[in-house]
DRENBAMAR-892395 format. One line per field, with one value per residue (C-alpha): residue number from 1; residue in three letters; x, y, z. Coordinates in steps of 0.05 Angstrom, whole numbers, plus 32768, in hexadecimal, padded with zeros to 4 digits. Last residue first. Example, Ala and Ser with C-alpha at 12.3 -4.5 7.8 and 13.67 -1.06 7.14 Angstrom:
2
resi [2, 1]
resn [SER, ALA]
east [8111, 80F6]
north [7FEB, 7FA6]
up [808F, 809C]
//
This chain:
150
resi [150, 149, 148, 147, 146, 145, 144, 143, 142, 141, 140, 139, 138, 137, 136, 135, 134, 133, 132, 131, 130, 129, 128, 127, 126, 125, 124, 123, 122, 121, 120, 119, 118, 117, 116, 115, 114, 113, 112, 111, 110, 109, 108, 107, 106, 105, 104, 103, 102, 101, 100, 99, 98, 97, 96, 95, 94, 93, 92, 91, 90, 89, 88, 87, 86, 85, 84, 83, 82, 81, 80, 79, 78, 77, 76, 75, 74, 73, 72, 71, 70, 69, 68, 67, 66, 65, 64, 63, 62, 61, 60, 59, 58, 57, 56, 55, 54, 53, 52, 51, 50, 49, 48, 47, 46, 45, 44, 43, 42, 41, 40, 39, 38, 37, 36, 35, 34, 33, 32, 31, 30, 29, 28, 27, 26, 25, 24, 23, 22, 21, 20, 19, 18, 17, 16, 15, 14, 13, 12, 11, 10, 9, 8, 7, 6, 5, 4, 3, 2, 1]
resn [VAL, GLN, THR, ILE, ASP, ASP, ASN, VAL, ILE, PHE, SER, GLY, ARG, VAL, ILE, THR, LYS, TYR, VAL, ASP, SER, ALA, VAL, SER, GLN, ILE, ASP, TYR, ILE, TYR, LYS, GLY, PRO, ASN, ILE, GLN, LYS, MET, VAL, ALA, ASN, THR, ALA, THR, ILE, THR, VAL, ASN, GLY, LEU, ASP, ASP, VAL, THR, VAL, ASP, ASN, PHE, SER, LEU, ASN, SER, GLU, LEU, ALA, GLY, CYS, GLU, GLY, PRO, SER, LEU, GLU, LYS, ALA, ASN, PRO, THR, SER, ILE, VAL, VAL, LYS, GLY, LYS, PRO, ILE, SER, GLU, ASN, ASN, ILE, PRO, VAL, GLN, LEU, SER, GLN, GLU, ARG, VAL, GLN, MET, LEU, PHE, THR, TYR, GLY, LEU, THR, GLN, LEU, GLN, ILE, PRO, ASN, GLY, ASP, THR, ASP, LYS, LEU, ARG, LEU, ASN, LEU, LEU, PHE, THR, ASP, GLY, ARG, LYS, CYS, THR, ILE, ASP, LEU, LYS, ASP, ALA, THR, ASP, LEU, ASN, LEU, LYS, SER, ALA, MET]
east [81FD, 8201, 820E, 81F8, 81AE, 817B, 813B, 80F7, 80BD, 8076, 8045, 8003, 7FD4, 7FBC, 7F81, 7F60, 7F27, 7F0B, 7ED2, 7ED6, 7ED7, 7F1A, 7F44, 7F6D, 7F81, 7FCE, 7FD2, 800C, 8025, 8066, 8097, 80DA, 8125, 8113, 8100, 812E, 8158, 8119, 8114, 8153, 8151, 811D, 80D7, 80AC, 8066, 805F, 801A, 8017, 7FD3, 7FE5, 7FC4, 7FF6, 8001, 8036, 8033, 8053, 808D, 8085, 807D, 80A4, 808B, 8073, 8040, 8005, 7FCE, 7FC3, 7F87, 7F76, 7FA7, 7FB7, 7F87, 7F8F, 7FB8, 7F91, 7FC1, 7FD0, 8019, 802A, 8030, 806D, 8072, 8027, 8021, 7FFD, 7FB2, 7F91, 7F4F, 7F14, 7ED8, 7E94, 7EAD, 7EEC, 7EFE, 7F4C, 7F70, 7FB6, 7FFA, 8021, 8049, 802C, 8034, 8003, 7FFD, 7FC7, 7FBF, 7F98, 7F6D, 7F5D, 7F39, 7F69, 7F9C, 7F93, 7F83, 7F79, 7F9F, 7F72, 7F73, 7F2B, 7F1C, 7F3E, 7F91, 7FB6, 8000, 8023, 806C, 808C, 80CD, 80F6, 8138, 8161, 8178, 814F, 8145, 80FF, 80D4, 8085, 8052, 8016, 7FDD, 7F9C, 7F69, 7F22, 7F08, 7EBD, 7EA9, 7E5D, 7E40, 7E00, 7DF3, 7DAB]
north [7F97, 7FC7, 8017, 803F, 8038, 804C, 806C, 804F, 807B, 8065, 8093, 80A2, 8082, 807D, 806A, 803C, 8020, 7FD2, 7FCA, 7F7C, 7F93, 7FBA, 7FBA, 7FFE, 8002, 801E, 8033, 802F, 804C, 803A, 806B, 8045, 8029, 7FDC, 7FBA, 7F7C, 7FA7, 7FB5, 7F67, 7F5F, 7FA8, 7F8D, 7FA6, 7FCC, 7FE4, 8000, 801D, 8046, 8060, 805B, 8017, 7FEE, 7FD8, 7FB3, 7F9B, 7F59, 7F65, 7F82, 7F4A, 7F3A, 7EFE, 7F28, 7F1C, 7F29, 7F2B, 7F79, 7F5A, 7F18, 7EDE, 7EC3, 7ECD, 7F0B, 7F14, 7F2E, 7F55, 7F30, 7F2A, 7F6F, 7F86, 7F8D, 7F98, 7F8E, 7F8F, 7FC7, 7FC2, 7FF2, 7FD8, 8008, 7FE3, 7FD5, 7F88, 7FA4, 7FF1, 7FF8, 8021, 8037, 8027, 802D, 7FEE, 7FDC, 7FE8, 7FC5, 7FD4, 7FB3, 7FC2, 7F9F, 7FB7, 7F91, 7FC7, 7FB3, 7FC3, 7FF9, 8024, 8067, 809D, 80DB, 8117, 8123, 8107, 80C9, 80C0, 808C, 809A, 8081, 805E, 8043, 8020, 8004, 7FE4, 800B, 7FDA, 800A, 804A, 806A, 809C, 80A5, 80CC, 80D0, 80E4, 80E0, 80AE, 80D1, 80AE, 80B0, 80EF, 80FD, 8134, 8156, 8169, 8178]
up [7FF9, 7FBB, 7FC8, 7F95, 7F9E, 7F69, 7F7C, 7F8A, 7F82, 7F9C, 7F84, 7FAB, 7FD2, 8028, 804B, 801A, 8047, 804A, 8081, 8090, 80E3, 80CB, 8099, 8088, 8048, 8028, 7FD8, 7FA8, 7F63, 7F48, 7F28, 7F22, 7F37, 7F2A, 7F74, 7F7C, 7FB0, 7FD8, 7FE8, 8003, 802D, 8058, 804D, 8087, 8094, 80D2, 80EB, 812B, 8148, 8190, 819A, 816A, 8128, 8102, 80C0, 80A6, 807F, 8036, 8002, 7FBE, 7F95, 7F5C, 7F23, 7F4E, 7F1B, 7F03, 7ED1, 7EDD, 7EBD, 7EFF, 7F36, 7F5B, 7F9C, 7FCD, 8000, 8044, 8030, 802C, 7FDE, 7FB6, 7F64, 7F51, 7F06, 7EE9, 7ECB, 7F09, 7F08, 7EF4, 7EF8, 7EC7, 7EC8, 7EB1, 7E97, 7E90, 7EC1, 7E9B, 7EB3, 7EF5, 7F0C, 7F51, 7F95, 7FC7, 8012, 8045, 8092, 80C5, 80FD, 8136, 8164, 8198, 816B, 8141, 817F, 815A, 8179, 818A, 8158, 8168, 811D, 812E, 8129, 8100, 8101, 80CA, 80CB, 808E, 808D, 804D, 805A, 8021, 7FE2, 7FAA, 7FD6, 7FDE, 7FD3, 7FE6, 7FCE, 8000, 7FF1, 8022, 8014, 8020, 7FE1, 7FFB, 7FCE, 7FDA, 7FA7, 7F99, 7FDC, 7FF7]
//
């Protein structure tokens, strides 16, 4: 009998982008047989948050990232004021688009991206379908400074 069960199957993907450039992330999701997932037909939605890096602090027997939210998808949960990690930014990715070929597209305008300070952050992306939330991708989110300012 197995002595361990790891339900954290999120892939690690570090993202580096440019401050002031349009952010465009395309993911193609497939099932275990390699077939595209019909995301639109199955009613999938996706959440993404980028946070400042910080140590994790235990709260109510859980470990929650303490860093403030830098940018998130509009449908990501906002924490109450004063709650650890409360949303302190009004910056938002555009709505996430999906199709039945397994494509997920997350974008942010250059006007939004130029408001994010260069630096190293952390992020994750969650899929939501039939009230099941699953973190699918996580990693560092690095914003490099840009020379050309618009």
